[in-house]
C-alpha distance (Angstrom), angle and dihedral (degrees) to the residues before:
residue distance angle dihedral
M1 . . .
I2 3.82 . .
K3 3.78 115.7 .
N4 3.79 116.3 -131.2
D5 3.81 104.4 -100.9
L6 3.81 91.4 -156.8
D7 3.81 88.3 72.0
Q8 3.79 86.6 73.0
F9 3.82 93.6 59.6
E10 3.79 138.4 69.6
A11 3.78 134.3 -170.7
A12 3.80 117.3 -104.5
L13 3.79 124.4 -163.8
I14 3.81 112.4 -139.4
R15 3.79 116.7 -165.1
D16 3.76 120.9 -166.4
G17 3.77 111.5 175.5
G18 3.79 106.7 -58.7
Q19 3.80 94.7 -14.0
S20 3.79 126.3 89.0
T21 3.78 126.1 -167.0
V22 3.77 129.6 -176.4
A23 3.78 114.4 -141.0
M24 3.78 132.5 176.9
R25 3.79 118.0 -121.2
R26 3.78 134.0 176.8
K27 3.79 112.5 -93.9
G28 3.76 95.4 -136.2
P29 3.81 121.6 -176.8
A30 3.81 117.6 -11.8
I31 3.82 91.9 -112.2
L32 3.82 89.5 71.6
A33 3.81 90.2 68.3
R34 3.83 89.0 61.1
L35 3.82 94.9 56.7
T36 3.78 121.9 103.0
P37 3.82 112.8 -107.4
A38 3.82 90.3 -105.2
A39 3.81 92.0 50.5
R40 3.83 91.6 46.6
Q41 3.79 88.8 53.1
A42 3.81 88.8 48.6
V43 3.84 89.9 53.4
E44 3.79 90.6 51.6
T45 3.81 91.7 46.7
Y46 3.80 90.7 48.4
S47 3.81 93.2 47.9
A48 3.81 93.7 49.5
T49 3.81 93.1 45.6
A50 3.81 94.5 45.6
E51 3.79 92.8 47.8
A52 3.82 91.2 49.8
V53 3.80 93.1 47.9
L54 3.82 94.0 43.7
A55 3.81 89.6 49.7
G56 3.79 90.3 55.6
G57 3.77 98.3 -84.1
A58 3.76 131.8 -66.7
M59 3.78 86.6 -99.8
N60 3.77 111.0 47.8
P61 3.83 109.2 -153.4
S62 3.82 91.1 -149.1
D63 3.82 94.2 56.2
P64 3.84 109.2 89.7
T65 3.80 91.5 -167.6
A66 3.82 96.4 54.6
S67 3.79 95.6 86.7
R68 3.76 135.6 9.0
S69 3.77 131.3 -164.4
Q70 3.81 124.0 -130.5
G71 3.81 91.9 -83.3
G72 3.79 94.2 52.9
A73 3.81 96.0 -109.6
P74 3.78 118.6 124.2
S75 3.80 113.5 -92.6
R76 3.79 106.2 -146.2
E77 3.79 92.9 176.7
G78 3.79 91.5 53.4
R79 3.81 95.5 51.1
Q80 3.78 93.3 44.3
S81 3.77 91.4 44.9
G82 3.80 90.1 50.7
F83 3.80 91.5 51.0
V84 3.82 91.2 48.2
D85 3.81 88.9 49.0
Q86 3.81 90.5 53.2
V87 3.79 92.0 50.4
S88 3.82 91.0 47.2
F89 3.80 90.6 49.3
L90 3.81 90.5 49.9
R91 3.81 91.0 49.1
R92 3.81 90.9 50.5
M93 3.80 90.8 53.3
E94 3.80 92.3 46.8
A95 3.81 92.0 47.3
A96 3.81 88.1 57.9
V97 3.81 89.6 55.9
A98 3.81 101.1 39.3
R99 3.79 112.9 109.7
R100 3.75 140.0 105.8
V101 3.80 117.2 -98.7
K102 3.80 128.1 -163.2
V103 3.79 113.9 -138.1
G104 3.77 126.4 -168.0
R105 3.80 133.5 24.9
Q106 3.80 101.3 -125.7
D107 3.77 112.7 47.9
P108 3.84 93.8 -1.9
T109 3.79 119.2 -151.5
T110 3.78 126.5 -153.9
I111 3.79 116.5 -133.5
D112 3.78 132.9 -176.8
A113 3.82 108.8 -107.8
L114 3.81 89.8 -152.6
D115 3.81 89.8 57.1
L116 3.81 88.8 52.4
W117 3.83 91.6 45.9
R118 3.81 92.9 51.1
A119 3.80 93.2 44.3
V120 3.81 92.0 54.1
C121 3.82 99.8 36.6
L122 3.79 98.6 40.7
G123 3.79 103.7 21.2
D124 3.81 102.2 35.4
A125 3.81 88.9 -127.5
T126 3.77 118.8 172.3
M127 3.80 120.0 -136.8
E128 3.81 89.1 -109.8
G129 3.79 91.2 50.0
F130 3.79 91.0 49.0
L131 3.81 91.8 52.6
K132 3.80 90.8 49.0
R133 3.81 88.5 53.4
Y134 3.80 87.2 59.0
G135 3.80 90.4 46.3
L136 3.81 92.6 -111.2
A137 3.79 130.1 134.9
P138 3.81 115.0 -119.6
A139 3.83 97.4 -109.8
K140 3.81 116.7 175.2
S141 3.80 93.5 -112.6
R142 3.82 92.3 50.3
M143 3.79 91.8 47.9
A144 3.81 91.2 48.8
D145 3.81 91.6 48.8
L146 3.82 92.2 48.8
N147 3.79 92.2 47.8
A148 3.81 91.3 49.5
A149 3.81 91.6 47.0
F150 3.80 92.8 50.8
L151 3.81 94.5 46.1
A152 3.82 91.3 48.4
A153 3.81 90.4 48.9
G154 3.80 89.9 52.8
D155 3.79 90.8 54.0
R156 3.82 91.6 47.5
V157 3.81 92.1 51.0
A158 3.80 91.1 47.9
E159 3.80 89.4 53.3
A160 3.81 92.7 44.8
I161 3.79 92.7 55.9
G162 3.79 95.2 40.9
R163 3.79 98.1 -103.7
G164 3.77 97.6 112.7
R165 3.78 93.1 130.4
D166 3.74 129.7 65.9
P167 3.85 104.5 -79.1
S168 3.81 90.9 -144.7
R169 3.79 92.8 67.9
């Protein structure tokens, strides 16, 4: 039996000035629904930027057709500068996330918040799946600590990239 692929998507309202557009986006892990609108936008910005950089950059410095200056000649400095800007932007977002987080009350474990952030944003990991990756049982206190760490990281990234307010306002 084929599962309905539309179950994996949700509608997203995108407001740009006076215009509004409805777009479909993948739902992703359940934790994403708990983010503030600004943090959800930060997750989407992070995911798109990371995927572009990890794939070699949206602007490949070795491709002479990727960007052209006003006169039509290839602009190597512009493409390379754009790629460097993307990497810098990605690093700024990751710096906002990077910290160690204690999870669990009894026998606490320290995890890397950036590892959690990447697993959820780029790998669609659930909190339970992330704990299993660390060899930990999904106890309530661990789950609560992971959820809190991820939500706080979303807010920090939103602030770091200047999206600390609700983007719909």
